[in-house]
Each structure stands twice: as C-alpha cells, then as structure tokens.
TORKOL-4160 file (C-alpha; in steps of 0.2 Angstrom, whole numbers, padded with zeros to 4 digits, m for minus):
331
<pt num="1" X="0157" Y="0238" Z="0246"/>
<pt num="2" X="0144" Y="0247" Z="0237"/>
<pt num="3" X="0154" Y="0264" Z="0239"/>
<pt num="4" X="0171" Y="0256" Z="0235"/>
<pt num="5" X="0171" Y="0264" Z="0217"/>
<pt num="6" X="0162" Y="0280" Z="0221"/>
<pt num="7" X="0170" Y="0297" Z="0222"/>
<pt num="8" X="0166" Y="0297" Z="0241"/>
<pt num="9" X="0178" Y="0283" Z="0243"/>
<pt num="10" X="0191" Y="0287" Z="0230"/>
<pt num="11" X="0194" Y="0305" Z="0234"/>
<pt num="12" X="0199" Y="0302" Z="0252"/>
<pt num="13" X="0210" Y="0288" Z="0247"/>
<pt num="14" X="0219" Y="0298" Z="0234"/>
<pt num="15" X="0221" Y="0312" Z="0246"/>
<pt num="16" X="0227" Y="0300" Z="0259"/>
<pt num="17" X="0241" Y="0294" Z="0247"/>
<pt num="18" X="0246" Y="0312" Z="0244"/>
<pt num="19" X="0246" Y="0316" Z="0263"/>
<pt num="20" X="0257" Y="0301" Z="0266"/>
<pt num="21" X="0269" Y="0306" Z="0252"/>
<pt num="22" X="0271" Y="0324" Z="0259"/>
<pt num="23" X="0274" Y="0318" Z="0277"/>
<pt num="24" X="0287" Y="0305" Z="0272"/>
<pt num="25" X="0296" Y="0318" Z="0262"/>
<pt num="26" X="0295" Y="0331" Z="0276"/>
<pt num="27" X="0302" Y="0319" Z="0288"/>
<pt num="28" X="0317" Y="0315" Z="0276"/>
<pt num="29" X="0320" Y="0334" Z="0274"/>
<pt num="30" X="0320" Y="0336" Z="0293"/>
<pt num="31" X="0333" Y="0322" Z="0296"/>
<pt num="32" X="0343" Y="0329" Z="0281"/>
<pt num="33" X="0343" Y="0346" Z="0290"/>
<pt num="34" X="0347" Y="0337" Z="0306"/>
<pt num="35" X="0363" Y="0329" Z="0299"/>
<pt num="36" X="0369" Y="0346" Z="0292"/>
<pt num="37" X="0367" Y="0355" Z="0309"/>
<pt num="38" X="0379" Y="0343" Z="0318"/>
<pt num="39" X="0365" Y="0331" Z="0323"/>
<pt num="40" X="0356" Y="0343" Z="0334"/>
<pt num="41" X="0337" Y="0345" Z="0335"/>
<pt num="42" X="0329" Y="0361" Z="0340"/>
<pt num="43" X="0315" Y="0362" Z="0352"/>
<pt num="44" X="0301" Y="0364" Z="0339"/>
<pt num="45" X="0308" Y="0350" Z="0329"/>
<pt num="46" X="0302" Y="0337" Z="0342"/>
<pt num="47" X="0284" Y="0341" Z="0339"/>
<pt num="48" X="0286" Y="0343" Z="0320"/>
<pt num="49" X="0294" Y="0325" Z="0318"/>
<pt num="50" X="0282" Y="0317" Z="0330"/>
<pt num="51" X="0267" Y="0325" Z="0321"/>
<pt num="52" X="0273" Y="0319" Z="0304"/>
<pt num="53" X="0277" Y="0301" Z="0311"/>
<pt num="54" X="0260" Y="0299" Z="0319"/>
<pt num="55" X="0252" Y="0305" Z="0303"/>
<pt num="56" X="0262" Y="0292" Z="0293"/>
<pt num="57" X="0257" Y="0278" Z="0305"/>
<pt num="58" X="0239" Y="0284" Z="0305"/>
<pt num="59" X="0237" Y="0284" Z="0286"/>
<pt num="60" X="0245" Y="0267" Z="0284"/>
<pt num="61" X="0233" Y="0260" Z="0297"/>
<pt num="62" X="0219" Y="0268" Z="0289"/>
<pt num="63" X="0223" Y="0260" Z="0273"/>
<pt num="64" X="0223" Y="0243" Z="0282"/>
<pt num="65" X="0205" Y="0247" Z="0289"/>
<pt num="66" X="0198" Y="0252" Z="0272"/>
<pt num="67" X="0205" Y="0236" Z="0265"/>
<pt num="68" X="0196" Y="0226" Z="0278"/>
<pt num="69" X="0180" Y="0236" Z="0275"/>
<pt num="70" X="0181" Y="0232" Z="0256"/>
<pt num="71" X="0185" Y="0213" Z="0258"/>
<pt num="72" X="0176" Y="0207" Z="0274"/>
<pt num="73" X="0164" Y="0221" Z="0276"/>
<pt num="74" X="0162" Y="0234" Z="0291"/>
<pt num="75" X="0162" Y="0226" Z="0308"/>
<pt num="76" X="0164" Y="0232" Z="0326"/>
<pt num="77" X="0183" Y="0230" Z="0326"/>
<pt num="78" X="0187" Y="0239" Z="0310"/>
<pt num="79" X="0176" Y="0253" Z="0315"/>
<pt num="80" X="0184" Y="0255" Z="0332"/>
<pt num="81" X="0201" Y="0255" Z="0324"/>
<pt num="82" X="0196" Y="0268" Z="0311"/>
<pt num="83" X="0188" Y="0279" Z="0324"/>
<pt num="84" X="0203" Y="0277" Z="0336"/>
<pt num="85" X="0215" Y="0282" Z="0323"/>
<pt num="86" X="0206" Y="0297" Z="0318"/>
<pt num="87" X="0203" Y="0303" Z="0336"/>
<pt num="88" X="0221" Y="0300" Z="0341"/>
<pt num="89" X="0228" Y="0309" Z="0326"/>
<pt num="90" X="0216" Y="0324" Z="0329"/>
<pt num="91" X="0220" Y="0325" Z="0347"/>
<pt num="92" X="0238" Y="0324" Z="0345"/>
<pt num="93" X="0239" Y="0337" Z="0331"/>
<pt num="94" X="0228" Y="0349" Z="0341"/>
<pt num="95" X="0239" Y="0346" Z="0357"/>
<pt num="96" X="0256" Y="0347" Z="0348"/>
<pt num="97" X="0251" Y="0363" Z="0339"/>
<pt num="98" X="0245" Y="0371" Z="0356"/>
<pt num="99" X="0262" Y="0366" Z="0363"/>
<pt num="100" X="0272" Y="0373" Z="0349"/>
<pt num="101" X="0262" Y="0390" Z="0350"/>
<pt num="102" X="0266" Y="0390" Z="0369"/>
<pt num="103" X="0284" Y="0387" Z="0365"/>
<pt num="104" X="0284" Y="0403" Z="0354"/>
<pt num="105" X="0275" Y="0412" Z="0367"/>
<pt num="106" X="0288" Y="0407" Z="0380"/>
<pt num="107" X="0302" Y="0412" Z="0368"/>
<pt num="108" X="0295" Y="0430" Z="0366"/>
<pt num="109" X="0288" Y="0434" Z="0383"/>
<pt num="110" X="0301" Y="0424" Z="0394"/>
<pt num="111" X="0317" Y="0423" Z="0383"/>
<pt num="112" X="0328" Y="0420" Z="0398"/>
<pt num="113" X="0318" Y="0405" Z="0404"/>
<pt num="114" X="0317" Y="0399" Z="0386"/>
<pt num="115" X="0335" Y="0400" Z="0383"/>
<pt num="116" X="0342" Y="0395" Z="0400"/>
<pt num="117" X="0329" Y="0383" Z="0408"/>
<pt num="118" X="0319" Y="0375" Z="0394"/>
<pt num="119" X="0328" Y="0361" Z="0385"/>
<pt num="120" X="0325" Y="0349" Z="0371"/>
<pt num="121" X="0323" Y="0335" Z="0384"/>
<pt num="122" X="0309" Y="0345" Z="0392"/>
<pt num="123" X="0300" Y="0346" Z="0375"/>
<pt num="124" X="0303" Y="0327" Z="0372"/>
<pt num="125" X="0294" Y="0324" Z="0389"/>
<pt num="126" X="0280" Y="0336" Z="0384"/>
<pt num="127" X="0278" Y="0327" Z="0368"/>
<pt num="128" X="0277" Y="0310" Z="0375"/>
<pt num="129" X="0264" Y="0316" Z="0388"/>
<pt num="130" X="0253" Y="0323" Z="0373"/>
<pt num="131" X="0255" Y="0307" Z="0364"/>
<pt num="132" X="0250" Y="0296" Z="0378"/>
<pt num="133" X="0235" Y="0307" Z="0382"/>
<pt num="134" X="0230" Y="0307" Z="0364"/>
<pt num="135" X="0232" Y="0288" Z="0363"/>
<pt num="136" X="0222" Y="0284" Z="0378"/>
<pt num="137" X="0208" Y="0297" Z="0375"/>
<pt num="138" X="0207" Y="0292" Z="0356"/>
<pt num="139" X="0206" Y="0273" Z="0361"/>
<pt num="140" X="0192" Y="0277" Z="0373"/>
<pt num="141" X="0183" Y="0288" Z="0360"/>
<pt num="142" X="0185" Y="0274" Z="0346"/>
<pt num="143" X="0178" Y="0260" Z="0357"/>
<pt num="144" X="0164" Y="0271" Z="0364"/>
<pt num="145" X="0159" Y="0277" Z="0347"/>
<pt num="146" X="0160" Y="0260" Z="0339"/>
<pt num="147" X="0148" Y="0254" Z="0353"/>
<pt num="148" X="0135" Y="0266" Z="0347"/>
<pt num="149" X="0135" Y="0258" Z="0330"/>
<pt num="150" X="0137" Y="0240" Z="0336"/>
<pt num="151" X="0128" Y="0239" Z="0353"/>
<pt num="152" X="0126" Y="0220" Z="0353"/>
<pt num="153" X="0145" Y="0218" Z="0349"/>
<pt num="154" X="0151" Y="0230" Z="0362"/>
<pt num="155" X="0163" Y="0224" Z="0376"/>
<pt num="156" X="0150" Y="0232" Z="0388"/>
<pt num="157" X="0131" Y="0232" Z="0389"/>
<pt num="158" X="0125" Y="0248" Z="0380"/>
<pt num="159" X="0106" Y="0250" Z="0378"/>
<pt num="160" X="0098" Y="0264" Z="0369"/>
<pt num="161" X="0092" Y="0275" Z="0382"/>
<pt num="162" X="0103" Y="0270" Z="0397"/>
<pt num="163" X="0120" Y="0270" Z="0388"/>
<pt num="164" X="0120" Y="0275" Z="0369"/>
<pt num="165" X="0111" Y="0292" Z="0371"/>
<pt num="166" X="0121" Y="0298" Z="0386"/>
<pt num="167" X="0137" Y="0291" Z="0379"/>
<pt num="168" X="0135" Y="0300" Z="0362"/>
<pt num="169" X="0130" Y="0317" Z="0371"/>
<pt num="170" X="0146" Y="0315" Z="0382"/>
<pt num="171" X="0157" Y="0312" Z="0367"/>
<pt num="172" X="0150" Y="0328" Z="0359"/>
<pt num="173" X="0152" Y="0338" Z="0375"/>
<pt num="174" X="0170" Y="0333" Z="0377"/>
<pt num="175" X="0174" Y="0336" Z="0359"/>
<pt num="176" X="0166" Y="0353" Z="0360"/>
<pt num="177" X="0176" Y="0357" Z="0376"/>
<pt num="178" X="0192" Y="0352" Z="0366"/>
<pt num="179" X="0188" Y="0363" Z="0351"/>
<pt num="180" X="0184" Y="0378" Z="0362"/>
<pt num="181" X="0200" Y="0375" Z="0372"/>
<pt num="182" X="0212" Y="0374" Z="0357"/>
<pt num="183" X="0203" Y="0389" Z="0349"/>
<pt num="184" X="0204" Y="0400" Z="0365"/>
<pt num="185" X="0222" Y="0395" Z="0367"/>
<pt num="186" X="0227" Y="0401" Z="0350"/>
<pt num="187" X="0217" Y="0417" Z="0351"/>
<pt num="188" X="0224" Y="0421" Z="0368"/>
<pt num="189" X="0242" Y="0418" Z="0361"/>
<pt num="190" X="0239" Y="0428" Z="0346"/>
<pt num="191" X="0232" Y="0443" Z="0356"/>
<pt num="192" X="0247" Y="0443" Z="0368"/>
<pt num="193" X="0260" Y="0441" Z="0354"/>
<pt num="194" X="0252" Y="0455" Z="0343"/>
<pt num="195" X="0266" Y="0468" Z="0339"/>
<pt num="196" X="0279" Y="0457" Z="0347"/>
<pt num="197" X="0282" Y="0445" Z="0332"/>
<pt num="198" X="0284" Y="0448" Z="0314"/>
<pt num="199" X="0271" Y="0445" Z="0301"/>
<pt num="200" X="0277" Y="0428" Z="0296"/>
<pt num="201" X="0275" Y="0422" Z="0314"/>
<pt num="202" X="0258" Y="0428" Z="0315"/>
<pt num="203" X="0253" Y="0420" Z="0299"/>
<pt num="204" X="0260" Y="0404" Z="0306"/>
<pt num="205" X="0249" Y="0405" Z="0321"/>
<pt num="206" X="0234" Y="0408" Z="0310"/>
<pt num="207" X="0238" Y="0394" Z="0298"/>
<pt num="208" X="0240" Y="0382" Z="0312"/>
<pt num="209" X="0223" Y="0387" Z="0319"/>
<pt num="210" X="0216" Y="0384" Z="0302"/>
<pt num="211" X="0224" Y="0367" Z="0301"/>
<pt num="212" X="0216" Y="0362" Z="0318"/>
<pt num="213" X="0199" Y="0369" Z="0314"/>
<pt num="214" X="0198" Y="0362" Z="0296"/>
<pt num="215" X="0193" Y="0345" Z="0301"/>
<pt num="216" X="0184" Y="0350" Z="0317"/>
<pt num="217" X="0168" Y="0357" Z="0310"/>
<pt num="218" X="0164" Y="0342" Z="0299"/>
<pt num="219" X="0168" Y="0330" Z="0314"/>
<pt num="220" X="0156" Y="0339" Z="0325"/>
<pt num="221" X="0143" Y="0338" Z="0311"/>
<pt num="222" X="0146" Y="0319" Z="0310"/>
<pt num="223" X="0144" Y="0317" Z="0329"/>
<pt num="224" X="0128" Y="0327" Z="0329"/>
<pt num="225" X="0121" Y="0317" Z="0315"/>
<pt num="226" X="0125" Y="0300" Z="0323"/>
<pt num="227" X="0117" Y="0306" Z="0339"/>
<pt num="228" X="0101" Y="0310" Z="0330"/>
<pt num="229" X="0101" Y="0293" Z="0321"/>
<pt num="230" X="0108" Y="0281" Z="0334"/>
<pt num="231" X="0093" Y="0269" Z="0334"/>
<pt num="232" X="0093" Y="0268" Z="0315"/>
<pt num="233" X="0111" Y="0265" Z="0313"/>
<pt num="234" X="0111" Y="0252" Z="0327"/>
<pt num="235" X="0098" Y="0242" Z="0317"/>
<pt num="236" X="0109" Y="0243" Z="0302"/>
<pt num="237" X="0124" Y="0235" Z="0311"/>
<pt num="238" X="0114" Y="0222" Z="0321"/>
<pt num="239" X="0113" Y="0206" Z="0311"/>
<pt num="240" X="0099" Y="0200" Z="0322"/>
<pt num="241" X="0087" Y="0212" Z="0314"/>
<pt num="242" X="0078" Y="0207" Z="0298"/>
<pt num="243" X="0084" Y="0212" Z="0281"/>
<pt num="244" X="0068" Y="0222" Z="0279"/>
<pt num="245" X="0072" Y="0232" Z="0294"/>
<pt num="246" X="0089" Y="0235" Z="0288"/>
<pt num="247" X="0083" Y="0240" Z="0271"/>
<pt num="248" X="0072" Y="0254" Z="0278"/>
<pt num="249" X="0087" Y="0262" Z="0285"/>
<pt num="250" X="0098" Y="0262" Z="0270"/>
<pt num="251" X="0095" Y="0281" Z="0267"/>
<pt num="252" X="0102" Y="0284" Z="0284"/>
<pt num="253" X="0117" Y="0274" Z="0280"/>
<pt num="254" X="0120" Y="0283" Z="0264"/>
<pt num="255" X="0119" Y="0300" Z="0272"/>
<pt num="256" X="0131" Y="0294" Z="0286"/>
<pt num="257" X="0144" Y="0287" Z="0272"/>
<pt num="258" X="0143" Y="0304" Z="0264"/>
<pt num="259" X="0146" Y="0314" Z="0280"/>
<pt num="260" X="0161" Y="0302" Z="0285"/>
<pt num="261" X="0168" Y="0304" Z="0268"/>
<pt num="262" X="0168" Y="0323" Z="0269"/>
<pt num="263" X="0175" Y="0322" Z="0286"/>
<pt num="264" X="0189" Y="0311" Z="0281"/>
<pt num="265" X="0193" Y="0322" Z="0266"/>
<pt num="266" X="0195" Y="0338" Z="0277"/>
<pt num="267" X="0205" Y="0328" Z="0290"/>
<pt num="268" X="0217" Y="0321" Z="0277"/>
<pt num="269" X="0218" Y="0338" Z="0269"/>
<pt num="270" X="0224" Y="0345" Z="0286"/>
<pt num="271" X="0237" Y="0331" Z="0286"/>
<pt num="272" X="0243" Y="0335" Z="0269"/>
<pt num="273" X="0243" Y="0354" Z="0272"/>
<pt num="274" X="0253" Y="0353" Z="0288"/>
<pt num="275" X="0270" Y="0348" Z="0280"/>
<pt num="276" X="0268" Y="0359" Z="0265"/>
<pt num="277" X="0266" Y="0374" Z="0277"/>
<pt num="278" X="0281" Y="0369" Z="0288"/>
<pt num="279" X="0292" Y="0367" Z="0273"/>
<pt num="280" X="0287" Y="0384" Z="0266"/>
<pt num="281" X="0291" Y="0393" Z="0282"/>
<pt num="282" X="0307" Y="0385" Z="0287"/>
<pt num="283" X="0323" Y="0394" Z="0280"/>
<pt num="284" X="0334" Y="0379" Z="0284"/>
<pt num="285" X="0324" Y="0367" Z="0273"/>
<pt num="286" X="0323" Y="0381" Z="0260"/>
<pt num="287" X="0342" Y="0382" Z="0260"/>
<pt num="288" X="0343" Y="0363" Z="0259"/>
<pt num="289" X="0332" Y="0363" Z="0244"/>
<pt num="290" X="0342" Y="0377" Z="0236"/>
<pt num="291" X="0358" Y="0367" Z="0238"/>
<pt num="292" X="0350" Y="0353" Z="0227"/>
<pt num="293" X="0345" Y="0366" Z="0214"/>
<pt num="294" X="0327" Y="0367" Z="0219"/>
<pt num="295" X="0319" Y="0384" Z="0222"/>
<pt num="296" X="0319" Y="0390" Z="0241"/>
<pt num="297" X="0303" Y="0397" Z="0248"/>
<pt num="298" X="0310" Y="0408" Z="0262"/>
<pt num="299" X="0323" Y="0421" Z="0261"/>
<pt num="300" X="0329" Y="0426" Z="0278"/>
<pt num="301" X="0345" Y="0427" Z="0287"/>
<pt num="302" X="0338" Y="0419" Z="0302"/>
<pt num="303" X="0328" Y="0403" Z="0304"/>
<pt num="304" X="0310" Y="0407" Z="0299"/>
<pt num="305" X="0305" Y="0392" Z="0310"/>
<pt num="306" X="0309" Y="0402" Z="0325"/>
<pt num="307" X="0295" Y="0414" Z="0321"/>
<pt num="308" X="0306" Y="0428" Z="0329"/>
<pt num="309" X="0314" Y="0443" Z="0320"/>
<pt num="310" X="0331" Y="0448" Z="0326"/>
<pt num="311" X="0326" Y="0465" Z="0331"/>
<pt num="312" X="0311" Y="0461" Z="0341"/>
<pt num="313" X="0321" Y="0447" Z="0351"/>
<pt num="314" X="0335" Y="0459" Z="0354"/>
<pt num="315" X="0323" Y="0472" Z="0361"/>
<pt num="316" X="0315" Y="0460" Z="0372"/>
<pt num="317" X="0331" Y="0453" Z="0379"/>
<pt num="318" X="0337" Y="0471" Z="0383"/>
<pt num="319" X="0320" Y="0475" Z="0391"/>
<pt num="320" X="0320" Y="0459" Z="0401"/>
<pt num="321" X="0338" Y="0459" Z="0407"/>
<pt num="322" X="0348" Y="0474" Z="0401"/>
<pt num="323" X="0365" Y="0468" Z="0408"/>
<pt num="324" X="0363" Y="0450" Z="0401"/>
<pt num="325" X="0369" Y="0446" Z="0383"/>
<pt num="326" X="0355" Y="0434" Z="0377"/>
<pt num="327" X="0358" Y="0424" Z="0361"/>
<pt num="328" X="0344" Y="0423" Z="0349"/>
<pt num="329" X="0332" Y="0410" Z="0354"/>
<pt num="330" X="0327" Y="0398" Z="0340"/>
<pt num="331" X="0312" Y="0387" Z="0342"/>
C-alpha cells in the first residue's frame, strides 16, 4: 500500500490501461476486416486475434490482482495469480510470434505446401496447443515462484536449501533456455529469408523479435535478484517472524518493488506496441481506416500482412513448380 501512490505503481497502471485500449481496438478492427472479406480468416489472423484476446484477459486480471494488493495486502494467492498471468502471457506471445514467423518461412520456402496442404484449421490447432502449453507452464511458474516468497504458505514443503534455491535456479535456467530458443529461431528465420522477402517483411521480423526481447531482459534481472535474496524476501512474507526482523529487510523489498515495476512497465509496453505495429503493417486495416476518413499507414496493392512481395512469390512459385500456376500466398 505504501507504493500505491508512487510513480512505480502509477506508470504501469497507466500503461496497462493504454495497452488494454489498443488491444480492444485492434480486435474490433480485425473483426471489421473479417466481415468485409466475406467472414473468412487468414492463417496469420488466428495468432493475431488470440494474442490480443489473451492480452486483454491478462491485463483485466492484472487489474484485479493489483486491486487485491491495495485493499487486502500482498499474499500468496494474489502473488501466484500475478506471476501466473505474466508468465503465461509472455510464453504465449513468444510462442505465437515464433509460429507466425514459421508461417512466413513456410509460405516463402515451401509455397506449394503452404497453399495446398496447410489450412486455417491447422493454424487453429497449433494456436490451441501453444495456448495450453503456455497456460500449464505459466501456472507452474507462478505457483513455484510464489512459493519462493511464501514458503510457509506454499502447497508443498519448500525449505531454503532443499527446495527454494534449486527451484529458483531451475526457473532461471528454463527461462534462459526459452529466451535463447526464441532468439535463435528468429535469427535463423531472418538469415534464411534474407533476399527472399521485401524490406517490410524483414522489418516485421525484427520488430517482432524486439517485442519478445523487450520484457525478457528485465524479467531475467528480476529472477536473478530474487535468487540472490530468497532468504530475505521469505522473512518479509512470513508472518511468524518478528516485525523487527521484517523491518531489517525493507530495503530489499523496496529494491524488489522497483525491479517488479520496471519489469511490468516493459512487459506492458510490449503488449501496447504489438497491436500498434500490426495495424501499421496491415494494408487491409489501413484501407478500412481510410474508408472512415482516417489516414492509412500502408499503401500496397497486396496485403502487407502477408509479408510477401508479388514478384518474389511469383519467382519462387516458378522455381518450385514451373508448370503449376500458384496463387499468391497470403499469411
């Protein structure tokens, strides 16, 4: 409650409100485009809609968690919920962006497979799988991380040396593996697609990588700080310790609050930037905005969302199957 009126609390809440508004507006625009194109979704739209929907639900639940913190104080349940939400959101955003980049890779490198075999239903199944994996992994992360702060309230016995330190190090290693996997996947795709796609498509890959990496570094810093101060943070959360013992660790709590606020700021910033970039790079949404008298951002004859220029795709189709007339793939 002490930090409820500080900029460290107010700035993330303001940014969360902005991110929520942007994602809601983006979903409305996507469904408006969907109605204009005879109620048909393209393959990439599945990931875009689900990503914005998860961001909307996550931000709303985050507001509920913050309200509980400010009214009833911080406890094991609210901490676990907040950590679960942030972890699930981050995992899904990373997974969906990798899947979307692989979709682009498939359309460019294997246009026949993309056009004739891969369907929207396949993208739905992939998206559901990513969502379930992110939800399960995020829930385990949230419960495990909350147990580090509240070992006496955890649903499993978690002593300092036998459980807390190994668990914290395991979380850091798993996170690091995830960051490296996402970064390596993006770098590999960008190297393989260099010279095969236009500048806008390559810029799209770079911006998507930036949106994934943006909250990653502060998040790793928070985990490392937590690992180095597990014992001090556990004393703060354990009501069985005396107030004097808790008072000695207030400086640790202050530092942690600052790190969490900074991490939340960059995480929410990535949630706000994602729909902005998607709108600015989608010619269909730009034409929709132009029809309402608003300035369009993209001026291209084909869908910018496809990330494919007509010439490059035609050349690829002719190289892959000279005697097959391949329609322009649209991601």
